[in-house]
TIFI-36042 format. One record per residue: residue in one letter; residue number from 1; x, y, z of N, C-alpha, C in turn. Coordinates in Angstrom, 2 decimals, decimal comma. Layout:
TIFI-36042
<site rest="A" nr="NUM" n_u="X" n_v="Y" n_w="Z" ca_u="X" ca_v="Y" ca_w="Z" c_u="X" c_v="Y" c_w="Z"/>
...
END
This chain:
TIFI-36042
<site rest="M" nr="1" n_u="108,16" n_v="38,34" n_w="96,12" ca_u="107,49" ca_v="38,22" ca_w="97,40" c_u="107,43" c_v="36,77" c_w="97,84"/>
<site rest="I" nr="2" n_u="107,08" n_v="35,88" n_w="96,92" ca_u="106,94" ca_v="34,48" ca_w="97,29" c_u="108,29" c_v="33,87" c_w="97,66"/>
<site rest="S" nr="3" n_u="109,37" n_v="34,35" n_w="97,05" ca_u="110,69" ca_v="33,82" ca_w="97,40" c_u="111,08" c_v="34,22" c_w="98,81"/>
<site rest="I" nr="4" n_u="110,62" n_v="35,37" n_w="99,28" ca_u="110,90" ca_v="35,78" ca_w="100,66" c_u="110,19" c_v="34,86" c_w="101,63"/>
<site rest="L" nr="5" n_u="108,95" n_v="34,45" n_w="101,30" ca_u="108,19" ca_v="33,59" ca_w="102,19" c_u="108,74" c_v="32,17" c_w="102,22"/>
<site rest="L" nr="6" n_u="109,27" n_v="31,70" n_w="101,09" ca_u="109,68" ca_v="30,31" ca_w="101,00" c_u="111,16" c_v="30,08" c_w="101,27"/>
<site rest="D" nr="7" n_u="111,97" n_v="31,11" n_w="101,40" ca_u="113,40" ca_v="30,89" ca_w="101,60" c_u="113,75" c_v="30,58" c_w="103,05"/>
<site rest="G" nr="8" n_u="112,81" n_v="30,63" n_w="103,94" ca_u="113,06" ca_v="30,26" ca_w="105,32" c_u="113,19" c_v="31,42" c_w="106,27"/>
<site rest="T" nr="9" n_u="113,16" n_v="32,66" n_w="105,78" ca_u="113,34" ca_v="33,79" ca_w="106,69" c_u="112,14" c_v="33,94" c_w="107,61"/>
<site rest="L" nr="10" n_u="110,96" n_v="33,65" n_w="107,10" ca_u="109,76" ca_v="33,75" ca_w="107,94" c_u="109,29" c_v="32,39" c_w="108,43"/>
<site rest="G" nr="11" n_u="109,85" n_v="31,32" n_w="107,93" ca_u="109,47" ca_v="29,99" ca_w="108,37" c_u="108,24" c_v="29,42" c_w="107,70"/>
<site rest="L" nr="12" n_u="107,64" n_v="30,14" n_w="106,78" ca_u="106,43" ca_v="29,65" ca_w="106,13" c_u="106,72" c_v="28,43" c_w="105,27"/>
<site rest="G" nr="13" n_u="107,83" n_v="28,46" n_w="104,58" ca_u="108,19" ca_v="27,32" ca_w="103,74" c_u="108,40" c_v="26,06" c_w="104,55"/>
<site rest="Y" nr="14" n_u="109,02" n_v="26,19" n_w="105,71" ca_u="109,24" ca_v="25,04" ca_w="106,58" c_u="107,91" c_v="24,51" c_w="107,11"/>
<site rest="G" nr="15" n_u="107,05" n_v="25,40" n_w="107,48" ca_u="105,74" ca_v="24,99" ca_w="107,99" c_u="104,92" c_v="24,28" c_w="106,94"/>
<site rest="L" nr="16" n_u="104,96" n_v="24,79" n_w="105,72" ca_u="104,19" ca_v="24,15" ca_w="104,65" c_u="104,77" c_v="22,79" c_w="104,28"/>
<site rest="A" nr="17" n_u="106,09" n_v="22,66" n_w="104,33" ca_u="106,71" ca_v="21,36" ca_w="104,05" c_u="106,34" c_v="20,35" c_w="105,12"/>
<site rest="A" nr="18" n_u="106,35" n_v="20,77" n_w="106,36" ca_u="105,95" ca_v="19,86" ca_w="107,45" c_u="104,48" c_v="19,51" c_w="107,35"/>
<site rest="L" nr="19" n_u="103,66" n_v="20,47" n_w="106,98" ca_u="102,24" ca_v="20,20" ca_w="106,79" c_u="102,02" c_v="19,20" c_w="105,66"/>
<site rest="G" nr="20" n_u="102,77" n_v="19,34" n_w="104,59" ca_u="102,66" ca_v="18,39" ca_w="103,48" c_u="103,07" c_v="16,98" c_w="103,89"/>
<site rest="A" nr="21" n_u="104,12" n_v="16,86" n_w="104,70" ca_u="104,54" ca_v="15,55" ca_w="105,18" c_u="103,46" c_v="14,93" c_w="106,07"/>
<site rest="G" nr="22" n_u="102,85" n_v="15,75" n_w="106,91" ca_u="101,77" ca_v="15,24" ca_w="107,76" c_u="100,54" c_v="14,83" c_w="106,97"/>
<site rest="L" nr="23" n_u="100,19" n_v="15,61" n_w="105,96" ca_u="99,05" ca_v="15,26" ca_w="105,13" c_u="99,30" c_v="13,97" c_w="104,34"/>
<site rest="A" nr="24" n_u="100,53" n_v="13,75" n_w="103,93" ca_u="100,87" ca_v="12,51" ca_w="103,24" c_u="100,67" c_v="11,31" c_w="104,16"/>
<site rest="A" nr="25" n_u="101,06" n_v="11,45" n_w="105,42" ca_u="100,89" ca_v="10,36" ca_w="106,37" c_u="99,41" c_v="10,09" c_w="106,65"/>
<site rest="V" nr="26" n_u="98,63" n_v="11,14" n_w="106,83" ca_u="97,20" ca_v="10,98" ca_w="107,10" c_u="96,50" c_v="10,38" c_w="105,88"/>
<site rest="G" nr="27" n_u="96,83" n_v="10,86" n_w="104,70" ca_u="96,22" ca_v="10,32" ca_w="103,48" c_u="96,54" c_v="8,86" c_w="103,27"/>
<site rest="A" nr="28" n_u="97,77" n_v="8,47" n_w="103,57" ca_u="98,14" ca_v="7,07" ca_w="103,43" c_u="97,39" c_v="6,21" c_w="104,43"/>
<site rest="G" nr="29" n_u="97,24" n_v="6,69" n_w="105,64" ca_u="96,48" ca_v="5,94" ca_w="106,64" c_u="95,04" c_v="5,74" c_w="106,23"/>
<site rest="M" nr="30" n_u="94,44" n_v="6,79" n_w="105,71" ca_u="93,04" ca_v="6,66" ca_w="105,26" c_u="92,93" c_v="5,72" c_w="104,06"/>
<site rest="G" nr="31" n_u="93,89" n_v="5,82" n_w="103,14" ca_u="93,86" ca_v="4,96" ca_w="101,96" c_u="94,05" c_v="3,49" c_w="102,31"/>
<site rest="I" nr="32" n_u="94,98" n_v="3,19" n_w="103,19" ca_u="95,22" ca_v="1,81" ca_w="103,58" c_u="94,02" c_v="1,27" c_w="104,36"/>
<site rest="G" nr="33" n_u="93,38" n_v="2,13" n_w="105,16" ca_u="92,17" ca_v="1,71" ca_w="105,86" c_u="91,05" c_v="1,35" c_w="104,91"/>
<site rest="R" nr="34" n_u="90,89" n_v="2,14" n_w="103,87" ca_u="89,85" ca_v="1,82" ca_w="102,87" c_u="90,18" c_v="0,54" c_w="102,11"/>
<site rest="I" nr="35" n_u="91,47" n_v="0,34" n_w="101,81" ca_u="91,88" ca_v="-0,88" ca_w="101,12" c_u="91,55" c_v="-2,10" c_w="101,98"/>
<site rest="G" nr="36" n_u="91,89" n_v="-2,03" n_w="103,26" ca_u="91,63" ca_v="-3,16" ca_w="104,16" c_u="90,15" c_v="-3,41" c_w="104,32"/>
<site rest="G" nr="37" n_u="89,37" n_v="-2,37" n_w="104,49" ca_u="87,92" ca_v="-2,53" ca_w="104,65" c_u="87,27" c_v="-3,13" c_w="103,42"/>
<site rest="S" nr="38" n_u="87,68" n_v="-2,65" n_w="102,26" ca_u="87,11" ca_v="-3,19" ca_w="101,02" c_u="87,53" c_v="-4,63" c_w="100,79"/>
<site rest="A" nr="39" n_u="88,76" n_v="-4,96" n_w="101,17" ca_u="89,22" ca_v="-6,34" ca_w="101,02" c_u="88,43" c_v="-7,28" c_w="101,93"/>
<site rest="L" nr="40" n_u="88,19" n_v="-6,85" n_w="103,16" ca_u="87,40" ca_v="-7,69" ca_w="104,07" c_u="85,98" c_v="-7,86" c_w="103,57"/>
<site rest="E" nr="41" n_u="85,41" n_v="-6,81" n_w="103,02" ca_u="84,07" ca_v="-6,90" ca_w="102,44" c_u="84,04" c_v="-7,88" c_w="101,27"/>
<site rest="S" nr="42" n_u="85,06" n_v="-7,82" n_w="100,44" ca_u="85,14" ca_v="-8,71" ca_w="99,28" c_u="85,32" c_v="-10,16" c_w="99,71"/>
<site rest="I" nr="43" n_u="86,12" n_v="-10,38" n_w="100,73" ca_u="86,32" ca_v="-11,75" ca_w="101,22" c_u="85,04" c_v="-12,29" c_w="101,83"/>
<site rest="A" nr="44" n_u="84,27" n_v="-11,42" n_w="102,50" ca_u="83,00" ca_v="-11,85" ca_w="103,08" c_u="82,01" c_v="-12,24" c_w="101,99"/>
<site rest="R" nr="45" n_u="82,08" n_v="-11,57" n_w="100,85" ca_u="81,16" ca_v="-11,89" ca_w="99,75" c_u="81,60" c_v="-13,13" c_w="98,98"/>
<site rest="Q" nr="46" n_u="82,91" n_v="-13,30" n_w="98,81" ca_u="83,44" ca_v="-14,44" ca_w="98,07" c_u="84,59" c_v="-15,07" c_w="98,85"/>
<site rest="P" nr="47" n_u="84,29" n_v="-15,91" n_w="99,81" ca_u="85,36" ca_v="-16,50" ca_w="100,63" c_u="86,34" c_v="-17,35" c_w="99,83"/>
<site rest="E" nr="48" n_u="85,91" n_v="-17,92" n_w="98,71" ca_u="86,80" ca_v="-18,77" ca_w="97,92" c_u="87,91" c_v="-17,98" c_w="97,23"/>
<site rest="A" nr="49" n_u="87,74" n_v="-16,66" n_w="97,12" ca_u="88,75" ca_v="-15,81" ca_w="96,47" c_u="89,62" c_v="-15,08" c_w="97,50"/>
<site rest="A" nr="50" n_u="89,64" n_v="-15,57" n_w="98,73" ca_u="90,34" ca_v="-14,86" ca_w="99,80" c_u="91,84" c_v="-14,72" c_w="99,52"/>
<site rest="G" nr="51" n_u="92,47" n_v="-15,74" n_w="98,97" ca_u="93,91" ca_v="-15,68" ca_w="98,72" c_u="94,28" c_v="-14,61" c_w="97,70"/>
<site rest="D" nr="52" n_u="93,53" n_v="-14,57" n_w="96,61" ca_u="93,81" ca_v="-13,56" ca_w="95,57" c_u="93,53" c_v="-12,14" c_w="96,08"/>
<site rest="I" nr="53" n_u="92,43" n_v="-11,99" n_w="96,81" ca_u="92,08" ca_v="-10,67" ca_w="97,34" c_u="93,14" c_v="-10,21" c_w="98,33"/>
<site rest="R" nr="54" n_u="93,59" n_v="-11,12" n_w="99,19" ca_u="94,59" ca_v="-10,77" ca_w="100,19" c_u="95,91" c_v="-10,35" c_w="99,53"/>
<site rest="A" nr="55" n_u="96,30" n_v="-11,08" n_w="98,51" ca_u="97,56" ca_v="-10,75" ca_w="97,82" c_u="97,45" c_v="-9,37" c_w="97,15"/>
<site rest="N" nr="56" n_u="96,34" n_v="-9,11" n_w="96,50" ca_u="96,15" ca_v="-7,80" ca_w="95,87" c_u="96,07" c_v="-6,69" c_w="96,90"/>
<site rest="M" nr="57" n_u="95,46" n_v="-6,96" n_w="98,06" ca_u="95,37" ca_v="-5,96" ca_w="99,11" c_u="96,76" c_v="-5,60" c_w="99,64"/>
<site rest="I" nr="58" n_u="97,59" n_v="-6,60" n_w="99,87" ca_u="98,93" ca_v="-6,34" ca_w="100,39" c_u="99,76" c_v="-5,56" c_w="99,38"/>
<site rest="L" nr="59" n_u="99,67" n_v="-5,93" n_w="98,12" ca_u="100,42" ca_v="-5,22" ca_w="97,08" c_u="99,97" c_v="-3,76" c_w="96,97"/>
<site rest="T" nr="60" n_u="98,68" n_v="-3,53" n_w="96,97" ca_u="98,16" ca_v="-2,16" ca_w="96,86" c_u="98,52" c_v="-1,33" c_w="98,08"/>
<site rest="A" nr="61" n_u="98,42" n_v="-1,91" n_w="99,27" ca_u="98,77" ca_v="-1,19" ca_w="100,49" c_u="100,26" c_v="-0,83" c_w="100,49"/>
<site rest="A" nr="62" n_u="101,09" n_v="-1,74" n_w="99,98" ca_u="102,53" ca_v="-1,44" ca_w="99,92" c_u="102,82" c_v="-0,29" c_w="98,95"/>
<site rest="L" nr="63" n_u="102,11" n_v="-0,25" n_w="97,83" ca_u="102,31" ca_v="0,84" ca_w="96,88" c_u="101,86" c_v="2,18" c_w="97,46"/>
<site rest="V" nr="64" n_u="100,73" n_v="2,18" n_w="98,16" ca_u="100,26" ca_v="3,41" ca_w="98,80" c_u="101,25" c_v="3,86" c_w="99,86"/>
<site rest="E" nr="65" n_u="101,74" n_v="2,92" n_w="100,66" ca_u="102,69" ca_v="3,27" ca_w="101,71" c_u="104,00" c_v="3,79" c_w="101,12"/>
<site rest="G" nr="66" n_u="104,45" n_v="3,22" n_w="100,02" ca_u="105,67" ca_v="3,69" ca_w="99,37" c_u="105,52" c_v="5,10" c_w="98,84"/>
<site rest="A" nr="67" n_u="104,39" n_v="5,40" n_w="98,22" ca_u="104,16" ca_v="6,75" ca_w="97,72" c_u="104,08" c_v="7,75" c_w="98,86"/>
<site rest="A" nr="68" n_u="103,43" n_v="7,37" n_w="99,95" ca_u="103,33" ca_v="8,27" ca_w="101,10" c_u="104,69" c_v="8,48" c_w="101,75"/>
<site rest="F" nr="69" n_u="105,48" n_v="7,42" n_w="101,83" ca_u="106,82" ca_v="7,55" ca_w="102,41" c_u="107,67" c_v="8,50" c_w="101,57"/>
<site rest="F" nr="70" n_u="107,57" n_v="8,39" n_w="100,26" ca_u="108,30" ca_v="9,29" ca_w="99,36" c_u="107,87" c_v="10,74" c_w="99,59"/>
<site rest="A" nr="71" n_u="106,56" n_v="10,98" n_w="99,71" ca_u="106,06" ca_v="12,34" ca_w="99,94" c_u="106,53" c_v="12,88" c_w="101,29"/>
<site rest="M" nr="72" n_u="106,54" n_v="12,02" n_w="102,31" ca_u="107,00" ca_v="12,49" ca_w="103,63" c_u="108,49" c_v="12,81" c_w="103,62"/>
<site rest="V" nr="73" n_u="109,27" n_v="11,99" n_w="102,94" ca_u="110,71" ca_v="12,24" ca_w="102,87" c_u="110,99" c_v="13,54" c_w="102,13"/>
<site rest="V" nr="74" n_u="110,29" n_v="13,79" n_w="101,05" ca_u="110,49" ca_v="15,05" ca_w="100,31" c_u="110,12" c_v="16,23" c_w="101,19"/>
<site rest="G" nr="75" n_u="108,99" n_v="16,14" n_w="101,90" ca_u="108,58" ca_v="17,23" ca_w="102,80" c_u="109,58" c_v="17,45" c_w="103,91"/>
<site rest="L" nr="76" n_u="110,10" n_v="16,38" n_w="104,48" ca_u="111,06" ca_v="16,53" ca_w="105,57" c_u="112,42" c_v="17,01" c_w="105,06"/>
<site rest="L" nr="77" n_u="112,80" n_v="16,63" n_w="103,84" ca_u="114,04" ca_v="17,15" ca_w="103,28" c_u="113,96" c_v="18,65" c_w="103,07"/>
<site rest="V" nr="78" n_u="112,82" n_v="19,12" n_w="102,64" ca_u="112,64" ca_v="20,56" ca_w="102,48" c_u="112,68" c_v="21,24" c_w="103,86"/>
<site rest="T" nr="79" n_u="112,09" n_v="20,59" n_w="104,84" ca_u="112,06" ca_v="21,17" ca_w="106,18" c_u="113,45" c_v="21,29" c_w="106,79"/>
<site rest="F" nr="80" n_u="114,26" n_v="20,25" n_w="106,62" ca_u="115,57" ca_v="20,21" ca_w="107,27" c_u="116,72" c_v="20,48" c_w="106,30"/>
<site rest="K" nr="81" n_u="116,45" n_v="21,25" n_w="105,25" ca_u="117,52" ca_v="21,54" ca_w="104,30" c_u="118,65" c_v="22,32" c_w="104,96"/>
<site rest="A" nr="82" n_u="119,83" n_v="22,09" n_w="104,48" ca_u="121,00" ca_v="22,73" ca_w="105,12" c_u="121,25" c_v="24,11" c_w="104,57"/>
END
C-alpha cells in the first residue's frame, strides 16, 4: 500500500518531498536567526570578544545553511525524479 502512495501515481510522495524541502528552508531560517540573535546578545555582553563571536557565528550559520541546502536538494531530487 505504501509503495502505491509513494511511487507517484497519487502524487503523495511528490507532495511530501516538496513539504520536506520547504521545512528544511524554514528550519534553516529559524536556526540562522537564533544564531544571529544570540551572537548579538553575546557581543553586547562582552564587546571585547566581538571578533571571535562573529567568526564562530559565521561558521555556524554556514554549516546550518549547508545542511539545509543538502536537505532541500534531496527533497527536490525526489520531487523531480525522472
